[in-house]
GUMISE-60631 format. One record per residue (C-alpha): residue number from 1; x, y, z. Coordinates in Angstrom, 1 decimal, padded with zeros to 4 digits, always signed. Example, Ala and Ser with C-alpha at 12.3 -4.5 7.8 and 13.67 -1.06 7.14 Angstrom:
(1 (+012.3 -004.5 +007.8))
(2 (+013.7 -001.1 +007.1))
//
This chain:
(1 (+021.5 -043.1 -037.7))
(2 (+017.9 -042.5 -037.4))
(3 (+015.4 -041.7 -034.1))
(4 (+012.9 -044.4 -033.3))
(5 (+009.4 -043.7 -033.8))
(6 (+008.0 -040.9 -031.8))
(7 (+004.6 -041.8 -031.8))
(8 (+004.7 -045.1 -030.9))
(9 (+006.7 -044.6 -028.4))
(10 (+004.6 -042.1 -027.3))
(11 (+001.7 -043.8 -027.0))
(12 (+003.0 -046.3 -024.9))
(13 (+004.5 -044.3 -022.8))
(14 (+001.2 -042.7 -021.8))
(15 (-000.9 -046.3 -021.3))
(16 (+002.0 -047.1 -018.9))
(17 (+000.9 -046.4 -015.3))
(18 (+004.3 -046.7 -013.7))
(19 (+005.7 -044.2 -016.1))
(20 (+003.1 -041.9 -014.9))
(21 (+003.1 -041.7 -011.2))
(22 (+006.7 -041.8 -011.4))
(23 (+006.5 -038.2 -013.9))
(24 (+004.4 -037.1 -011.7))
(25 (+005.6 -037.8 -008.1))
(26 (+009.4 -036.3 -010.1))
(27 (+007.5 -032.9 -011.8))
(28 (+006.5 -031.0 -008.9))
(29 (+009.4 -031.5 -006.7))
(30 (+012.0 -029.7 -009.5))
(31 (+009.0 -027.0 -010.1))
(32 (+008.8 -026.4 -006.6))
(33 (+013.1 -026.0 -005.9))
(34 (+013.7 -024.2 -009.7))
(35 (+010.7 -021.3 -008.1))
(36 (+012.2 -021.0 -004.4))
(37 (+015.6 -020.9 -006.0))
(38 (+014.8 -018.3 -008.1))
(39 (+012.6 -016.2 -005.8))
(40 (+015.3 -015.8 -003.4))
(41 (+018.0 -014.4 -005.5))
(42 (+016.7 -011.1 -007.2))
(43 (+019.4 -010.8 -009.6))
(44 (+018.9 -013.3 -011.0))
(45 (+017.4 -012.2 -014.6))
(46 (+020.5 -010.1 -014.7))
(47 (+022.5 -012.4 -014.1))
(48 (+020.4 -014.6 -017.0))
(49 (+021.9 -011.8 -019.4))
(50 (+025.0 -012.1 -017.8))
(51 (+025.0 -015.9 -018.5))
(52 (+023.5 -015.1 -022.7))
(53 (+026.5 -012.8 -023.4))
(54 (+029.2 -015.1 -022.0))
(55 (+028.0 -017.7 -024.5))
(56 (+027.5 -015.8 -027.1))
(57 (+031.0 -014.6 -026.9))
(58 (+032.8 -017.2 -026.4))
(59 (+030.9 -019.0 -029.3))
(60 (+032.0 -015.9 -032.4))
(61 (+035.7 -016.5 -030.9))
(62 (+035.4 -020.7 -029.6))
(63 (+038.6 -021.7 -032.2))
(64 (+040.9 -018.9 -030.0))
(65 (+039.2 -019.8 -026.5))
(66 (+040.4 -023.5 -028.0))
(67 (+043.4 -023.4 -028.7))
(68 (+044.0 -021.4 -025.9))
(69 (+042.8 -024.0 -023.4))
(70 (+044.6 -026.7 -025.4))
(71 (+047.6 -024.4 -024.5))
(72 (+047.0 -024.9 -020.8))
(73 (+046.2 -027.8 -020.4))
(74 (+049.6 -029.3 -022.4))
(75 (+051.3 -026.2 -019.8))
(76 (+050.3 -028.5 -017.4))
(77 (+050.8 -031.7 -019.0))
(78 (+048.0 -033.1 -019.9))
(79 (+047.2 -034.0 -023.5))
(80 (+044.4 -033.0 -025.5))
(81 (+042.9 -035.2 -028.1))
(82 (+040.4 -033.5 -030.8))
(83 (+037.5 -035.6 -032.2))
(84 (+035.4 -035.0 -035.4))
(85 (+032.9 -037.4 -035.2))
(86 (+031.4 -040.2 -032.3))
(87 (+033.3 -043.0 -033.6))
(88 (+036.7 -041.0 -033.6))
(89 (+036.2 -039.9 -029.8))
(90 (+035.2 -044.1 -029.2))
(91 (+038.4 -044.8 -030.8))
(92 (+040.4 -042.0 -029.2))
(93 (+039.4 -043.2 -025.5))
(94 (+039.5 -046.8 -025.8))
(95 (+043.2 -046.2 -027.6))
(96 (+043.8 -044.3 -024.9))
(97 (+042.5 -047.3 -022.6))
(98 (+044.1 -050.1 -024.3))
(99 (+047.5 -048.0 -024.2))
(100 (+047.6 -047.8 -020.2))
(101 (+046.3 -051.4 -020.0))
(102 (+043.2 -050.2 -018.1))
(103 (+040.9 -053.5 -017.3))
(104 (+038.1 -051.7 -015.2))
(105 (+036.9 -048.3 -016.3))
(106 (+034.5 -045.9 -014.3))
(107 (+032.6 -043.5 -015.4))
(108 (+030.7 -040.5 -014.6))
(109 (+027.2 -039.0 -016.1))
(110 (+028.2 -037.7 -019.3))
(111 (+025.1 -037.1 -021.4))
(112 (+028.1 -036.9 -024.1))
(113 (+029.2 -040.2 -023.1))
(114 (+025.9 -041.1 -023.6))
(115 (+025.5 -039.4 -027.5))
(116 (+028.9 -041.1 -028.9))
(117 (+027.4 -044.2 -027.4))
(118 (+030.7 -045.1 -025.7))
(119 (+029.8 -047.3 -023.1))
(120 (+029.0 -050.2 -025.6))
(121 (+032.7 -050.0 -027.8))
(122 (+034.6 -050.0 -024.1))
(123 (+032.7 -053.2 -023.8))
(124 (+033.3 -053.8 -027.1))
(125 (+037.4 -053.6 -026.9))
(126 (+036.7 -055.8 -023.9))
(127 (+036.4 -053.1 -020.7))
(128 (+034.7 -053.3 -017.9))
(129 (+032.5 -050.2 -017.7))
(130 (+030.5 -049.5 -014.3))
(131 (+028.9 -046.2 -014.3))
(132 (+029.1 -044.3 -011.2))
(133 (+026.4 -041.9 -010.3))
(134 (+023.5 -043.1 -009.0))
(135 (+020.7 -042.4 -011.0))
(136 (+023.1 -044.2 -014.2))
(137 (+024.4 -047.3 -012.2))
(138 (+020.2 -048.1 -012.3))
(139 (+019.8 -047.8 -015.7))
(140 (+022.9 -049.6 -016.5))
(141 (+021.6 -052.3 -014.8))
(142 (+018.3 -052.1 -016.0))
(143 (+020.0 -051.2 -020.2))
(144 (+018.3 -048.1 -020.6))
(145 (+019.1 -044.9 -021.7))
(146 (+018.6 -041.6 -019.3))
(147 (+014.7 -040.4 -019.3))
(148 (+016.3 -036.6 -017.8))
(149 (+019.6 -035.1 -018.8))
(150 (+019.9 -034.8 -015.0))
(151 (+018.3 -037.6 -013.0))
(152 (+018.8 -040.4 -015.5))
(153 (+016.8 -043.2 -013.3))
(154 (+013.8 -040.6 -013.0))
(155 (+011.2 -042.9 -014.7))
(156 (+012.1 -045.9 -012.2))
(157 (+010.2 -046.9 -009.1))
(158 (+011.0 -048.1 -005.8))
(159 (+010.4 -051.3 -006.1))
(160 (+011.4 -051.1 -009.6))
(161 (+015.2 -050.4 -008.1))
(162 (+015.2 -052.9 -005.6))
(163 (+014.2 -055.4 -007.7))
(164 (+017.4 -054.4 -009.7))
(165 (+019.3 -054.1 -006.8))
(166 (+018.3 -058.0 -005.9))
(167 (+019.0 -059.0 -009.5))
(168 (+022.6 -058.0 -009.9))
(169 (+023.6 -057.6 -006.3))
(170 (+022.2 -060.7 -004.4))
(171 (+025.8 -061.1 -002.1))
(172 (+024.8 -057.3 -000.3))
(173 (+021.6 -058.9 +001.1))
(174 (+018.2 -057.1 +000.7))
(175 (+015.8 -059.0 +002.5))
(176 (+013.5 -060.5 -000.9))
(177 (+010.7 -060.3 +002.0))
(178 (+010.9 -056.4 +003.0))
(179 (+009.9 -053.0 +000.8))
(180 (+013.3 -051.9 +001.5))
(181 (+013.5 -047.5 +001.9))
(182 (+015.5 -045.4 -000.4))
(183 (+018.4 -045.1 +002.4))
(184 (+018.7 -048.6 +002.1))
(185 (+019.2 -048.8 -001.7))
(186 (+021.3 -046.0 -001.5))
(187 (+023.5 -047.7 +000.8))
(188 (+023.6 -051.0 -001.4))
(189 (+024.7 -049.1 -003.9))
(190 (+026.9 -047.4 -002.6))
(191 (+028.7 -050.5 -000.9))
(192 (+029.3 -051.9 -004.4))
(193 (+030.6 -049.3 -005.7))
(194 (+033.0 -048.2 -003.4))
(195 (+034.9 -051.6 -004.8))
(196 (+034.5 -049.9 -008.5))
(197 (+036.3 -047.0 -007.0))
(198 (+039.0 -048.1 -005.7))
(199 (+040.0 -050.6 -008.2))
(200 (+039.3 -049.3 -011.1))
(201 (+042.4 -048.5 -014.2))
(202 (+040.4 -045.6 -015.8))
(203 (+038.2 -043.0 -014.9))
(204 (+035.8 -040.9 -017.8))
(205 (+033.8 -037.5 -016.9))
(206 (+032.5 -034.6 -018.8))
(207 (+032.6 -031.1 -018.0))
(208 (+030.0 -029.0 -017.6))
(209 (+032.9 -025.9 -018.3))
(210 (+035.8 -026.1 -019.7))
(211 (+038.2 -023.2 -018.6))
(212 (+040.6 -021.5 -021.2))
(213 (+042.0 -019.3 -018.9))
(214 (+043.7 -022.3 -016.6))
(215 (+042.8 -025.2 -018.8))
(216 (+040.4 -026.6 -016.0))
(217 (+037.7 -028.8 -016.5))
(218 (+035.0 -027.9 -013.5))
(219 (+032.6 -030.6 -012.7))
(220 (+029.5 -030.6 -011.1))
(221 (+027.6 -032.9 -008.5))
(222 (+025.5 -033.9 -005.8))
(223 (+027.1 -037.5 -004.9))
(224 (+031.2 -037.1 -004.7))
(225 (+031.0 -039.5 -007.6))
(226 (+032.8 -037.5 -010.4))
(227 (+035.1 -036.7 -007.9))
(228 (+036.4 -039.7 -007.1))
(229 (+035.3 -041.1 -010.9))
(230 (+038.5 -038.6 -011.1))
(231 (+041.5 -038.8 -008.9))
(232 (+041.3 -042.4 -007.3))
(233 (+042.4 -044.3 -011.1))
(234 (+045.7 -043.3 -012.2))
(235 (+044.1 -042.0 -015.6))
(236 (+041.6 -040.2 -015.8))
(237 (+039.9 -038.7 -019.3))
(238 (+037.9 -035.6 -019.2))
(239 (+034.9 -035.9 -022.7))
(240 (+033.6 -032.6 -023.5))
(241 (+031.5 -030.9 -027.0))
(242 (+033.9 -027.6 -028.0))
(243 (+031.1 -025.5 -026.8))
(244 (+031.6 -026.2 -023.5))
(245 (+034.6 -023.8 -023.0))
(246 (+034.5 -020.5 -021.7))
(247 (+037.1 -017.8 -021.0))
(248 (+037.5 -017.0 -017.7))
(249 (+036.9 -018.4 -013.7))
(250 (+035.1 -015.4 -014.0))
(251 (+033.1 -016.2 -016.7))
(252 (+032.4 -019.7 -015.4))
(253 (+031.8 -018.9 -012.0))
(254 (+028.8 -016.7 -013.5))
(255 (+027.3 -020.1 -014.9))
(256 (+027.6 -022.2 -012.4))
(257 (+025.1 -019.9 -010.4))
(258 (+023.0 -019.9 -013.2))
(259 (+023.2 -023.9 -013.3))
(260 (+022.6 -024.7 -010.0))
(261 (+019.2 -022.9 -009.3))
(262 (+018.3 -024.1 -012.6))
(263 (+018.5 -027.9 -012.6))
(264 (+018.4 -028.2 -009.1))
(265 (+017.1 -025.4 -006.8))
(266 (+020.4 -024.9 -005.4))
(267 (+022.5 -022.4 -004.9))
(268 (+025.5 -024.5 -005.6))
(269 (+025.3 -028.3 -006.2))
(270 (+027.1 -030.3 -003.8))
(271 (+030.2 -030.9 -005.3))
(272 (+031.5 -028.3 -007.5))
(273 (+035.3 -029.3 -008.5))
(274 (+037.9 -027.8 -010.8))
(275 (+040.1 -030.2 -012.4))
(276 (+043.9 -029.2 -014.1))
(277 (+045.9 -031.4 -015.1))
(278 (+047.8 -035.3 -013.7))
(279 (+049.0 -035.2 -010.1))
(280 (+052.4 -033.2 -009.1))
(281 (+054.9 -033.9 -006.8))
(282 (+053.5 -031.9 -003.9))
(283 (+049.8 -033.2 -004.6))
(284 (+048.4 -036.7 -002.9))
(285 (+045.9 -037.5 -005.2))
(286 (+044.8 -037.8 -008.3))
(287 (+045.2 -038.9 -012.4))
(288 (+048.9 -039.8 -013.5))
(289 (+047.6 -039.3 -016.6))
(290 (+045.0 -036.4 -017.7))
(291 (+043.6 -036.4 -021.1))
(292 (+040.5 -034.3 -022.7))
(293 (+039.1 -035.5 -025.5))
(294 (+037.6 -032.3 -027.4))
(295 (+034.3 -033.6 -029.5))
(296 (+033.0 -031.9 -032.6))
(297 (+030.5 -034.1 -034.2))
(298 (+028.7 -032.1 -035.7))
(299 (+029.1 -028.2 -033.8))
(300 (+030.8 -026.4 -035.3))
(301 (+027.7 -026.4 -038.1))
(302 (+025.7 -025.9 -036.4))
(303 (+027.8 -022.9 -035.3))
(304 (+027.3 -021.6 -038.5))
(305 (+022.9 -021.4 -039.1))
(306 (+020.0 -019.7 -037.5))
(307 (+020.3 -022.7 -034.9))
(308 (+023.6 -021.5 -032.7))
(309 (+022.3 -020.5 -030.0))
(310 (+021.6 -023.9 -029.1))
(311 (+025.2 -024.2 -028.4))
(312 (+024.5 -022.2 -025.7))
(313 (+022.9 -024.6 -023.8))
(314 (+024.0 -026.0 -020.2))
(315 (+022.5 -029.1 -020.0))
(316 (+020.5 -027.9 -016.8))
(317 (+017.1 -029.5 -017.6))
(318 (+014.9 -027.3 -016.3))
(319 (+013.2 -027.0 -019.9))
(320 (+012.2 -030.1 -019.6))
(321 (+010.7 -029.8 -016.1))
(322 (+008.2 -027.4 -017.0))
(323 (+007.4 -029.1 -020.1))
(324 (+003.8 -030.0 -020.8))
(325 (+005.4 -032.5 -023.2))
(326 (+008.0 -033.5 -022.0))
(327 (+005.6 -034.5 -018.1))
(328 (+003.3 -036.4 -020.1))
(329 (+005.8 -038.9 -022.0))
(330 (+009.2 -038.6 -020.4))
(331 (+012.4 -038.7 -021.9))
(332 (+012.7 -042.5 -023.6))
(333 (+010.0 -041.7 -026.2))
(334 (+012.2 -038.9 -027.3))
(335 (+013.8 -042.2 -029.2))
(336 (+018.2 -040.6 -028.5))
(337 (+019.9 -039.2 -025.8))
(338 (+018.0 -035.1 -025.8))
(339 (+014.6 -035.3 -024.4))
(340 (+012.3 -032.6 -024.2))
(341 (+012.1 -029.2 -025.7))
(342 (+016.3 -028.6 -026.1))
(343 (+016.1 -032.2 -027.4))
(344 (+013.2 -031.4 -030.2))
(345 (+015.9 -029.3 -031.2))
(346 (+019.7 -030.6 -030.7))
(347 (+018.6 -034.4 -032.2))
(348 (+017.9 -033.5 -035.4))
(349 (+020.8 -030.7 -035.8))
(350 (+023.2 -033.7 -034.7))
(351 (+021.6 -036.3 -036.4))
(352 (+020.3 -034.5 -040.0))
(353 (+017.8 -033.9 -041.7))
(354 (+015.0 -036.4 -042.1))
(355 (+016.4 -038.5 -038.6))
(356 (+014.2 -037.3 -036.4))
(357 (+011.1 -035.5 -037.5))
(358 (+008.6 -035.7 -035.6))
(359 (+010.3 -034.7 -032.8))
(360 (+010.2 -030.6 -033.6))
(361 (+006.7 -031.6 -033.8))
(362 (+006.2 -032.8 -030.3))
(363 (+005.5 -029.1 -028.8))
(364 (+003.3 -026.5 -027.7))
(365 (+004.9 -024.1 -028.0))
(366 (+003.2 -022.3 -025.0))
(367 (+006.7 -020.6 -024.7))
(368 (+007.2 -022.0 -021.0))
(369 (+011.0 -023.1 -021.4))
(370 (+011.7 -020.4 -023.1))
(371 (+011.1 -018.3 -020.1))
(372 (+013.4 -020.5 -017.4))
(373 (+016.1 -021.6 -020.0))
(374 (+019.1 -019.5 -018.0))
(375 (+020.5 -018.0 -021.0))
(376 (+017.0 -017.3 -022.6))
(377 (+017.8 -019.4 -025.6))
(378 (+014.4 -018.6 -028.4))
(379 (+013.6 -022.7 -027.6))
(380 (+009.7 -021.9 -029.4))
(381 (+011.8 -019.5 -032.0))
(382 (+014.2 -022.6 -033.2))
(383 (+011.5 -025.3 -033.3))
(384 (+008.9 -023.1 -035.6))
(385 (+011.9 -022.5 -038.3))
(386 (+012.5 -026.8 -037.8))
(387 (+008.9 -026.9 -038.7))
(388 (+009.3 -024.4 -041.3))
(389 (+013.1 -026.4 -042.6))
(390 (+010.5 -029.7 -043.3))
(391 (+008.4 -028.0 -044.9))
(392 (+010.3 -026.9 -046.8))
(393 (+012.1 -030.5 -047.8))
(394 (+008.4 -032.6 -047.7))
(395 (+009.1 -034.0 -044.6))
(396 (+005.6 -032.9 -043.4))
(397 (+003.4 -035.5 -043.4))
(398 (+000.8 -035.3 -046.1))
(399 (-002.9 -035.3 -043.9))
(400 (-000.7 -031.9 -041.9))
(401 (-000.3 -030.4 -045.0))
(402 (-003.1 -031.1 -046.3))
(403 (-004.8 -028.8 -043.2))
(404 (-002.3 -026.7 -042.6))
(405 (-002.9 -025.3 -046.8))
(406 (-007.2 -025.7 -045.7))
(407 (-006.7 -023.4 -042.9))
(408 (-004.1 -020.7 -044.9))
(409 (-007.1 -021.3 -047.4))
(410 (-009.9 -020.2 -044.6))
(411 (-007.6 -017.7 -043.3))
(412 (-007.5 -015.5 -046.6))
(413 (-010.9 -015.4 -046.3))
(414 (-012.3 -014.1 -043.0))
(415 (-016.3 -014.5 -043.8))
(416 (-015.5 -018.0 -044.5))
(417 (-013.3 -018.1 -041.3))
(418 (-015.2 -016.4 -039.2))
(419 (-018.4 -019.1 -040.1))
(420 (-016.3 -022.6 -040.3))
(421 (-014.8 -021.4 -036.7))
(422 (-018.6 -020.1 -035.7))
(423 (-020.1 -023.8 -037.4))
(424 (-016.7 -025.7 -035.6))
(425 (-017.5 -024.5 -032.2))
(426 (-021.4 -025.8 -032.2))
(427 (-020.2 -028.9 -032.8))
(428 (-017.3 -029.3 -030.4))
(429 (-019.4 -028.0 -027.9))
(430 (-022.0 -031.0 -028.4))
(431 (-019.7 -033.2 -028.3))
(432 (-018.8 -032.3 -025.0))
(433 (-022.1 -033.2 -023.6))
(434 (-022.7 -032.5 -020.0))
(435 (-020.0 -032.8 -018.4))
(436 (-018.1 -030.6 -020.7))
(437 (-015.7 -033.4 -021.9))
(438 (-015.0 -034.8 -025.5))
(439 (-014.2 -038.3 -024.6))
(440 (-013.6 -039.0 -028.3))
(441 (-014.5 -037.3 -032.2))
(442 (-013.4 -037.9 -035.3))
(443 (-010.1 -036.5 -036.3))
(444 (-009.1 -036.1 -032.3))
(445 (-008.1 -039.6 -031.4))
(446 (-004.5 -038.2 -030.7))
(447 (-006.5 -035.8 -028.6))
(448 (-008.7 -037.9 -026.7))
(449 (-007.0 -041.5 -026.5))
(450 (-005.3 -040.3 -023.0))
(451 (-007.3 -037.6 -021.6))
(452 (-010.5 -036.1 -022.0))
(453 (-010.4 -032.2 -024.6))
(454 (-012.5 -029.7 -022.8))
(455 (-015.2 -028.6 -025.0))
(456 (-014.9 -024.8 -026.4))
(457 (-017.3 -022.1 -025.9))
(458 (-020.9 -022.3 -028.1))
(459 (-019.6 -018.9 -029.4))
(460 (-016.4 -017.9 -030.8))
(461 (-014.5 -014.8 -029.7))
(462 (-015.5 -013.4 -033.0))
(463 (-019.0 -013.3 -032.2))
(464 (-018.3 -012.5 -028.6))
(465 (-016.4 -009.4 -029.5))
(466 (-018.7 -007.9 -032.0))
(467 (-021.6 -008.8 -029.5))
(468 (-019.5 -006.3 -026.3))
(469 (-018.8 -003.8 -029.4))
(470 (-023.0 -004.2 -030.2))
(471 (-023.6 -004.2 -026.4))
(472 (-020.8 -001.0 -025.5))
(473 (-022.1 +001.0 -028.8))
(474 (-025.5 +000.6 -027.4))
(475 (-024.5 +002.1 -024.1))
(476 (-022.6 +005.0 -025.2))
(477 (-024.7 +008.5 -024.5))
//
């Protein structure tokens, strides 16, 4: 598999006015809510350190905790299936559904499910699949993939959703002559999905955390669809990457306190539920069968590399919300399941060398992602390392390699470097004109094609520093 061309997708996103409007509207809300939640929680920094230590310890003993988790799932009547690849995971889940004679499948939001194209595999086997997360349901109707890991339909406007609903379930009667309110759309989706919940044979969910101590799957949602998907059908299938396991419930609690604040600015999501095996005789609800599919799909290969800290990621989406590149182009431009800074690292690692060469370049290295990451994953360092690996494999575009060599030549020769930067500052300053903005310039078309570039000062930093020192010496007694 190879990610589609990033540059073409990014250019299309920058010229899409509707997308730009949706991104601008969503961006501020995520940032404001997270900032308020962190300010109200003085212990957040200490909790970040604790969470980072938990993930580092767990990955160091991953085989032990996975085996302990499996033993506890089996002890409580569940079944555990191991999948090395995406294809194996799809085959296992399809086989479970067929063995249970399931025809109708409902799904909770699962990025791992997107990673393995699970819906496509289930539908190819003749199963009717319905996403139950509202955002996932919207993009399923649109035939699209998620554009954000916690808000899949963040790129959609209210009018676009209304058109989708009118096209796909007209019998529920959105008035065509009126512009529906958001509550109107939510209520219509609720009516449609309720029938799906009540008639489903199997439910598939992801997992935010797997607790080795108890064999539990922790699922976090704000809509309650995860609970209904897990308890109403007679078969519940949990699909998870192997990195989601944590040692104890106390460890999971620490990570949950980080997750809610970082993802949505909440102390805790509206629904945080532990599922531990199938229905027991005294239970009033729950599935008759409980299956857990633990998938590797390249994760164990990352574990033994300098990139292992990307496996600390708890999929909160904070790095996306603070990333200027993601904020400008949205998630679809990244071409695969995982967008933003975490996707710029994870996608090339999961797809393999040369399969997503542009993503590590889609970063300004401003460091916001590391600053807001609840697990302090050094995303800029990992991105720089990926760029270095691409350079060594000669995957970096030829023009970029020429520019890098040219910069290295001048950087090693301070006098030449000072002269070149002084000339460049004067030229760019002249291009800026009276408004102090550069609207077009040679070799800068990608910068100026969608925004004006501020003109630099005509005097370089080095020149300013020399002038400051000379002035300081003159003023000394």
